[in-house]
Backbone as CSV, one residue per row, in Angstrom:
resi,resn,N_x,N_y,N_z,CA_x,CA_y,CA_z,C_x,C_y,C_z
1,MET,103.724,82.248,10.493,104.871,81.944,10.060,106.041,83.224,9.308
2,ILE,107.455,82.924,9.958,107.721,83.875,8.697,108.380,83.431,7.586
3,LEU,108.422,83.759,6.494,109.241,83.476,5.087,110.308,83.697,5.106
4,ILE,110.675,84.555,6.192,112.288,84.841,5.471,113.559,84.429,4.751
5,LYS,113.613,82.959,5.247,114.694,82.178,4.565,114.428,81.489,3.160
6,GLU,112.777,81.546,3.091,112.841,80.865,1.734,112.472,82.406,0.570
7,LEU,112.426,83.704,1.554,112.283,84.793,0.608,113.953,85.183,-0.065
8,LEU,115.051,84.368,1.344,116.619,84.454,0.713,116.860,84.062,-0.265
9,LYS,116.087,82.612,-0.125,116.792,81.963,-1.364,116.176,81.945,-2.338
10,SER,114.895,82.560,-2.741,114.875,82.965,-4.046,115.451,84.672,-4.495
11,LYS,116.089,84.925,-3.473,116.004,86.284,-3.444,118.556,86.102,-4.039
12,ASN,118.676,85.073,-4.104,119.459,84.026,-3.186,120.896,84.989,-2.921
13,LEU,120.222,85.895,-1.577,121.030,86.083,-0.467,121.130,85.203,0.773
14,THR,121.771,84.857,1.362,122.518,85.231,2.888,121.798,86.112,4.149
15,ALA,121.070,84.558,4.993,120.949,86.094,5.986,122.173,86.951,6.594
16,LYS,123.040,87.015,6.544,124.086,87.295,6.748,124.358,88.662,5.552
17,GLU,124.094,88.479,4.373,123.628,89.384,3.706,122.433,90.774,4.308
18,LEU,121.503,89.508,4.284,120.257,90.301,5.077,121.081,91.869,5.945
19,ALA,121.667,90.671,7.196,121.464,91.777,8.449,122.568,92.761,7.933
20,ALA,123.664,92.429,6.986,124.117,93.862,6.280,123.374,94.821,5.702
21,LYS,122.357,94.688,4.955,121.549,95.638,4.091,121.243,96.541,5.334
22,LEU,120.447,95.516,6.585,119.969,95.872,7.824,120.408,97.254,9.059
23,GLY,122.414,96.937,8.629,123.014,97.096,9.654,123.027,96.737,10.943
24,ILE,122.960,95.790,10.481,122.774,94.879,12.237,123.799,93.038,12.121
25,SER,124.086,92.381,13.077,124.856,91.495,12.840,124.104,90.121,12.437
26,GLU,124.739,89.485,11.952,123.096,87.988,11.874,122.941,87.754,13.365
27,GLY,123.674,87.682,13.373,123.410,86.817,15.495,122.062,88.287,15.641
28,ALA,122.226,89.112,15.965,120.663,89.802,16.407,119.550,90.012,15.139
29,LEU,119.746,89.508,13.735,118.669,89.404,13.148,118.134,88.341,12.844
30,SER,118.354,87.243,13.780,118.087,86.078,14.124,117.496,86.043,15.407
31,LYS,117.813,86.625,16.477,117.438,86.562,17.658,115.871,87.525,17.421
32,SER,116.114,88.015,15.780,114.491,89.007,16.291,113.629,88.111,15.927
33,LEU,113.843,87.649,14.930,113.572,86.497,14.565,112.891,85.541,14.494
34,SER,113.540,85.028,15.833,113.172,84.415,16.837,111.935,84.194,18.073
35,GLY,112.241,85.336,17.928,111.137,86.118,18.623,109.842,86.879,18.428
36,ASN,109.128,87.974,18.868,108.611,88.143,17.885,109.473,89.746,17.420
37,PRO,109.495,90.006,15.995,109.648,91.373,15.833,108.438,92.047,15.785
38,THR,109.058,93.318,15.840,108.075,94.932,15.573,108.437,94.671,14.410
39,LEU,107.151,95.469,13.738,106.505,95.893,12.920,107.927,96.754,12.132
40,GLU,108.355,97.557,12.845,109.842,98.415,11.752,110.337,97.479,11.405
41,ARG,111.190,96.350,12.339,111.891,95.208,11.674,111.479,94.593,10.871
42,LEU,110.635,94.327,10.994,109.665,93.761,9.782,109.658,94.047,8.079
43,THR,109.590,95.619,8.525,109.419,96.901,7.614,110.577,96.662,6.801
44,GLU,111.753,96.568,7.720,113.016,97.177,6.925,113.657,95.677,6.342
45,ILE,113.123,94.476,6.861,113.632,93.264,5.935,112.596,93.157,5.078
46,ALA,111.169,93.467,5.248,110.791,93.377,3.789,111.236,94.527,2.254
47,THR,111.755,95.594,3.229,112.543,96.398,2.030,113.684,96.195,1.868
48,ALA,114.405,95.694,2.195,116.278,95.114,2.102,115.350,93.895,1.277
49,LEU,114.191,93.170,1.608,114.491,91.683,0.322,113.219,92.242,-0.648
50,ASP,112.434,93.953,-0.755,112.135,94.392,-2.060,110.592,93.574,-2.433
51,VAL,110.175,93.904,-0.730,108.352,93.003,-1.446,107.852,93.500,0.096
52,PRO,106.282,93.190,0.041,105.998,93.950,0.710,105.682,93.284,2.239
53,VAL,105.347,94.017,2.980,105.757,93.068,4.481,104.344,91.412,4.890
54,SER,103.603,91.466,4.048,102.812,90.833,4.029,103.084,89.257,3.213
55,GLU,103.740,89.615,2.445,104.897,88.750,1.913,105.588,87.554,2.746
56,LEU,105.867,88.242,4.128,106.477,87.899,4.545,106.264,86.303,5.693
57,PHE,105.130,86.654,5.411,104.039,85.421,6.589,103.308,84.528,5.283
58,GLU,102.966,83.609,5.758,102.482,82.387,4.903,100.773,82.914,5.392
59,ALA,100.071,82.254,4.001,98.762,82.452,4.020,97.703,82.019,5.141
60,PRO,96.809,82.194,5.885,96.356,80.961,6.345,95.493,80.318,6.077
61,LYS,95.351,79.205,6.256,94.720,77.773,5.635,92.831,77.738,6.240
62,GLU,92.584,77.866,5.471,90.655,78.010,5.845,90.680,77.143,6.623
63,GLY,89.793,77.870,7.351,89.366,76.860,8.538,90.127,77.024,10.125
64,VAL,91.640,77.134,9.547,92.746,76.912,10.630,93.574,77.758,11.490
65,ILE,93.819,78.257,12.415,93.911,79.772,13.396,95.555,78.840,13.698
66,THR,96.187,79.726,14.410,97.114,79.185,15.383,96.939,80.050,16.717
67,CYS,97.098,79.252,17.837,96.929,79.830,19.022,97.913,80.789,19.749
68,PRO,97.588,81.923,19.848,98.393,82.255,20.387,99.842,82.332,21.217
69,HIS,99.040,81.638,22.437,99.631,81.394,23.331,100.836,79.906,23.024
70,CYS,100.733,78.727,22.584,101.100,77.827,22.287,102.291,77.582,20.938
71,GLY,101.343,78.111,19.875,101.606,77.912,18.138,100.713,76.498,17.871
72,LYS,99.857,75.993,18.519,99.200,75.096,17.619,98.129,74.922,17.030
73,PRO,98.106,74.428,15.795,96.863,75.056,14.854,95.288,74.707,15.417
74,ILE,94.733,74.998,15.417,93.168,75.082,15.652,92.336,75.795,14.704
75,THR,92.030,73.984,14.540,90.662,74.262,13.087,89.087,74.459,13.504
76,ILE,88.822,75.566,12.539,87.375,75.746,13.075,86.268,74.895,12.328
77,GLU,85.351,74.765,12.741,84.055,74.033,11.405,83.007,75.005,12.001
78,ALA,82.975,75.712,11.003,81.598,76.065,10.955,80.352,75.217,9.726
79,LYS,79.393,75.074,10.908,77.721,74.234,11.245,77.484,74.810,10.971
80,PRO,75.939,74.692,9.834,74.663,75.341,9.137,73.708,75.177,10.154
């Protein structure tokens, strides 16, 4: 999950201000983030927020992955 909202809050920025830094409309930013943003867009956002791209995502929980089709968490149990 992308953590843009949390980063914006911590940096005292609005989505409108971020969009202006990127040279796009707030609607275009929202549309980009609600779908599958490109690596290029993620890099632009990370640069504008002065963070590495990896900081835009939550760290995965141990033993849990997300289904790429439905988005539901999948718990994996390793048994010896």
